C-alpha distance (Angstrom), angle and dihedral (degrees) to the residues before:
residue distance angle dihedral
M1 . . .
T2 3.79 . .
K3 3.79 116.4 .
P4 3.82 125.5 -146.1
G5 3.77 111.2 -83.4
A6 3.79 93.3 24.4
T7 3.80 115.9 134.7
P8 2.91 115.2 -84.0
V9 3.80 114.8 16.2
R10 3.81 108.8 -151.5
L11 3.81 114.6 -130.2
G12 3.80 114.9 -165.9
T13 3.79 122.9 -150.2
R14 3.77 142.4 154.4
G15 3.78 114.7 -94.9
S16 3.81 100.4 -119.5
P17 3.82 116.8 117.5
L18 3.81 91.2 -111.7
A19 3.81 94.2 48.1
L20 3.80 92.3 47.7
G21 3.80 90.6 49.5
Q22 3.78 91.0 51.3
A23 3.81 91.0 48.9
E24 3.79 89.3 52.6
L25 3.82 89.5 54.4
V26 3.81 89.7 52.4
A27 3.80 92.2 47.4
E28 3.80 92.3 49.8
R29 3.79 92.1 51.5
L30 3.80 92.7 47.8
V31 3.80 92.2 51.2
R32 3.81 91.7 48.2
A33 3.80 91.5 48.4
Q34 3.81 96.1 50.8
S35 3.77 120.2 36.0
G36 3.79 113.8 -133.9
L37 3.79 95.4 17.7
A38 3.80 116.6 136.8
V39 3.80 122.4 -158.8
T40 3.79 127.0 -162.6
I41 3.81 117.6 -162.3
V42 3.80 111.9 -137.3
P43 3.84 115.1 -163.9
I44 3.81 113.0 -147.8
R45 3.78 123.3 -164.2
T46 3.81 105.4 -137.9
A47 3.78 130.5 -157.0
G48 3.79 88.6 -103.4
D49 3.80 90.1 55.9
R50 3.81 93.0 47.6
D51 3.82 92.6 50.9
R52 3.78 99.6 24.8
A53 3.79 96.6 155.6
A54 3.79 92.9 56.7
A55 3.80 93.8 43.3
L56 3.79 95.0 50.5
A57 3.79 94.0 41.5
D58 3.81 88.8 64.3
P59 3.83 113.6 40.6
S60 3.81 90.6 -163.3
T61 3.82 88.4 71.5
R62 3.82 95.2 59.4
G63 3.81 88.0 113.7
L64 3.80 85.8 76.3
F65 3.81 86.5 77.8
T66 3.81 93.8 57.2
A67 3.82 108.8 26.4
E68 3.80 96.7 81.8
L69 3.80 92.2 47.8
S70 3.79 89.5 53.8
Q71 3.79 92.0 46.4
A72 3.81 90.7 49.8
V73 3.81 88.4 56.9
S74 3.79 91.9 46.7
D75 3.81 95.5 51.3
G76 3.81 95.5 40.7
R77 3.82 101.4 -110.3
V78 3.81 87.2 123.8
D79 3.80 130.7 13.9
L80 3.81 99.7 -140.9
A81 3.79 138.5 11.9
A82 3.80 130.1 -151.0
H83 3.81 116.5 -143.6
S84 3.77 138.9 176.6
L85 3.77 94.8 -116.6
K86 3.80 94.3 -140.4
D87 3.83 88.6 62.6
L88 3.81 96.1 46.7
P89 3.83 112.3 103.1
L90 3.78 117.4 -118.0
A91 3.82 92.2 -123.9
Q92 3.80 110.6 78.4
T93 3.80 120.0 -133.8
K94 3.81 110.2 -109.7
G95 3.78 111.8 -90.9
T96 3.81 96.2 17.0
A97 3.79 136.1 94.8
V98 3.79 138.9 -173.6
G99 3.78 98.6 -106.6
A100 3.79 98.4 -178.3
V101 3.78 143.0 3.1
L102 3.79 113.6 -151.5
P103 3.82 122.9 -132.3
R104 3.76 106.7 -73.3
A105 3.78 126.1 -106.7
P106 3.85 120.2 -140.1
V107 3.80 107.6 -58.1
E108 3.80 103.5 -151.8
D109 3.79 127.6 105.6
V110 3.79 120.2 -119.9
L111 3.78 132.6 -149.3
V112 3.81 113.3 -132.3
S113 3.80 118.0 -163.8
R114 3.79 139.9 147.1
T115 3.80 90.8 -102.6
G116 3.79 99.4 39.1
A117 3.79 89.2 -123.0
A118 3.79 123.9 174.3
L119 3.78 117.5 -120.2
A120 3.82 91.9 -103.5
D121 3.82 91.1 52.9
L122 3.80 97.6 56.3
P123 3.81 111.1 112.6
P124 3.82 119.1 -109.8
G125 3.79 111.2 -82.5
A126 3.81 94.0 20.0
R127 3.81 113.6 161.8
V128 3.80 110.8 -120.4
G129 3.80 119.5 -175.4
T130 3.80 126.8 -144.8
G131 3.78 136.8 145.0
S132 3.81 93.6 -155.0
P133 3.83 123.6 97.2
R134 3.81 87.8 -156.3
R135 3.79 93.0 56.1
R136 3.79 92.8 42.1
A137 3.81 93.2 52.8
Q138 3.81 94.4 47.8
L139 3.81 92.7 44.7
L140 3.79 90.7 54.2
R141 3.80 90.0 46.3
L142 3.81 89.8 57.3
R143 3.81 99.5 33.3
P144 3.83 112.8 19.3
D145 3.80 88.1 172.0
L146 3.81 92.7 67.8
H147 3.78 123.2 99.6
V148 3.82 102.3 -130.6
V149 3.80 110.7 -159.0
R150 3.80 125.4 -160.5
I151 3.80 107.5 -126.8
R152 3.81 137.5 -174.3
G153 3.78 137.0 -153.7
N154 3.79 140.3 68.8
V155 3.80 118.3 -52.3
D156 3.80 93.7 -103.3
T157 3.80 90.8 51.7
R158 3.80 92.3 49.6
V159 3.78 92.0 49.4
R160 3.80 94.0 49.3
R161 3.80 91.1 52.2
A162 3.82 91.8 48.5
L163 3.80 90.4 53.0
D164 3.81 94.1 46.3
P165 3.85 108.2 106.2
D166 3.80 88.0 -142.3
G167 3.80 94.3 41.2
P168 3.81 124.2 126.8
W169 3.82 96.8 -117.9
D170 3.78 135.6 59.0
A171 3.79 92.8 -150.5
V172 3.81 143.9 -10.7
L173 3.78 129.8 -142.3
V174 3.81 114.2 -138.3
A175 3.80 139.0 155.0
R176 3.79 116.4 -81.3
A177 3.81 89.5 -140.9
A178 3.80 90.3 60.6
L179 3.82 93.0 51.7
E180 3.79 92.0 48.5
R181 3.81 93.7 48.3
L182 3.81 90.7 49.0
G183 3.80 91.9 49.9
L184 3.81 91.5 -116.3
W185 3.80 99.9 119.5
D186 3.82 91.8 110.6
L187 3.82 90.2 69.9
P188 3.84 121.1 102.7
A189 3.81 93.9 -83.0
R190 3.80 125.3 152.8
P191 3.82 118.8 -159.9
V192 3.81 114.4 -130.3
P193 3.84 112.6 -136.4
L194 3.80 115.4 -112.0
E195 3.80 88.9 -122.8
E196 3.81 87.8 65.5
I197 3.80 103.0 37.6
L198 3.78 119.9 16.3
P199 3.84 116.4 -155.1
A200 3.78 130.4 -114.7
P201 3.81 116.8 -89.5
G202 3.80 106.6 -85.1
Q203 3.82 95.0 12.3
G204 3.79 114.2 160.7
A205 3.83 93.7 18.9
I206 3.81 127.7 112.8
A207 3.81 117.5 -149.4
V208 3.80 124.5 -155.9
E209 3.79 113.1 -150.1
C210 3.79 121.7 -159.6
R211 3.77 139.0 162.9
D212 3.78 112.4 -70.5
D213 3.78 92.6 -107.4
E214 3.79 125.5 119.2
E215 3.79 92.9 -129.0
W216 3.81 91.6 58.8
L217 3.78 93.6 38.5
S218 3.80 90.7 53.8
L219 3.81 90.3 51.2
V220 3.80 93.3 52.5
R221 3.81 101.7 34.3
P222 3.86 97.0 78.6
I223 3.81 93.2 64.6
G224 3.80 93.1 55.7
D225 3.79 127.2 98.9
P226 3.84 114.7 -132.3
A227 3.81 95.2 -154.5
T228 3.80 92.3 51.7
L229 3.80 91.2 46.7
V230 3.80 92.2 53.4
A231 3.82 92.1 47.3
V232 3.80 96.1 49.6
T233 3.81 90.8 43.6
A234 3.81 88.9 61.0
E235 3.82 93.0 44.8
R236 3.80 94.6 49.1
A237 3.80 91.2 45.8
F238 3.81 88.4 55.5
L239 3.80 89.4 51.7
A240 3.81 91.8 46.2
G241 3.78 91.3 51.3
L242 3.81 89.0 55.8
G243 3.78 94.6 50.6
G244 3.81 101.2 -85.1
G245 3.78 131.7 -115.2
C246 3.80 136.3 107.4
A247 3.82 90.7 -109.8
L248 3.80 88.9 77.2
P249 3.84 122.4 91.6
V250 3.81 90.0 -121.7
A251 3.80 125.9 137.1
A252 3.79 132.0 -179.0
H253 3.77 140.4 170.1
A254 3.79 129.2 -175.5
R255 3.78 131.8 -179.9
V256 3.78 137.6 173.2
E257 3.80 113.3 -120.3
G258 3.78 132.9 156.9
G259 3.78 91.2 1.9
R260 3.82 93.1 -57.6
L261 3.79 135.1 97.6
V262 3.81 111.2 -124.1
L263 3.81 114.9 -161.6
R264 3.80 126.3 -170.4
G265 3.78 122.5 -171.1
R266 3.78 133.4 -174.0
V267 3.80 136.0 -173.8
T268 3.80 117.9 -172.5
A269 3.79 131.0 -169.4
V270 3.80 108.9 -109.8
D271 3.82 91.4 -116.5
G272 3.81 92.4 47.0
S273 3.79 92.9 -116.2
A274 3.81 95.7 126.0
Q275 3.78 139.9 12.6
V276 3.80 140.8 -171.0
D277 3.82 118.4 -148.3
L278 3.79 121.0 -169.6
A279 3.80 139.6 172.3
C280 3.79 139.6 -175.2
E281 3.80 141.9 164.2
S282 3.77 134.5 -133.5
A283 3.77 142.9 164.6
P284 3.84 111.4 -69.5
E285 3.80 94.2 -109.8
E286 3.81 130.1 110.9
A287 3.80 97.4 -115.9
A288 3.81 92.8 46.3
A289 3.82 91.6 45.4
R290 3.79 91.4 51.6
A291 3.80 91.5 49.2
A292 3.81 90.6 48.4
G293 3.80 91.8 52.9
W294 3.80 93.0 50.3
A295 3.81 91.8 46.2
L296 3.81 91.9 50.7
A297 3.81 90.3 50.1
K298 3.79 89.9 51.7
E299 3.81 89.3 52.0
A300 3.82 90.8 49.5
L301 3.79 91.0 53.2
A302 3.79 90.6 47.5
R303 3.80 88.0 55.2
G304 3.79 92.1 54.7
A305 3.80 102.3 -97.0
G306 3.80 91.5 132.1
R307 3.79 92.2 79.2
W308 3.83 89.7 67.4
L309 3.80 94.7 49.4
R310 3.78 101.2 63.7
C-alpha cells in the first residue's frame, strides 16, 4: 500500500470534464504544499457513469457517482479522491475521512440562456432545465408560471443545449462554480441572488478524501481552508438533521463574518407552494457549527418542513 510522500500519490476522480478539472486543482495544491511530491490522477468509471440514465433519473441515487471512489480509497486502489462536496454522502465509507476541503468557489446558481436573461425576465411558460429537486422547488416558488424540466448530462452538455437556437430548453440553472472551473464563465450566464435561490449544502466546495490515518490526514490537511470547512460542516449538519440526501428540496449557506458563523437554511415544498426560511449564528468552530446545523434542522421540522421531505 502506498505511503504518504511516495511517488506518485494516486488521486482518484470521476472522468467528467468538471471532475477532472477539480482533481487537477487538488493535485496542484498538493504539489505546492509539499516539495517533491508527485501526483497521478486516476479516472474511475463509477456505477453512476456506467448507468447514467438510471442514476440521473432518480436524484436519490447520486451516491452512485461517489461510492466507488470512496471504496477505491478504502481498499488502497487509490490514495486520495477528489469530490464535489455537495455530491458526497453524509455517511463516510469505513476507513476513510475527508482530510481537507479546499477554499470555496462562488456558491450561487446561475441561469444560462441564449439571451442572458435574468430569472425575472424569462417569458411566461419558459422551459428551464435542472436535475436538482432543490433548484426545481425554489424556481417554482419564485416563478410558478415556468415549465421546469428535469434534465440529464454533464454541465457542459447542459449548457451547450441551452445555447442551441434549436435546443429544447430556454435556459438551464447550474452552479457558478462549475462554469468557472470549466472555463465557461464568458457565456451568457446571469447569477441568481442568494435571497432568491439558496445553494445546496456544500456547493462550490471540493473535498479530498483519504484513508483515516494520521499520516495521510497530515499530508492532505495543509491544502484545506478552515473557514470553508466550518461553513460546510454547518450546512451538512443541517441536511443531516433533515434526513440527508440530495433528493431533498433542502438548501443551506453558511459563512464566517465578524468572528461569527452565520447559517441560513431553507426547505421548499417540491411544487414551490410553501417554504420555510431559517437562520442562526454560532462560534466559527467545527463542533459549534455542527450543533448549529442540527439545531436549525430541528427548528425547521418544528415549523412543519417535514411534510415536504417524505
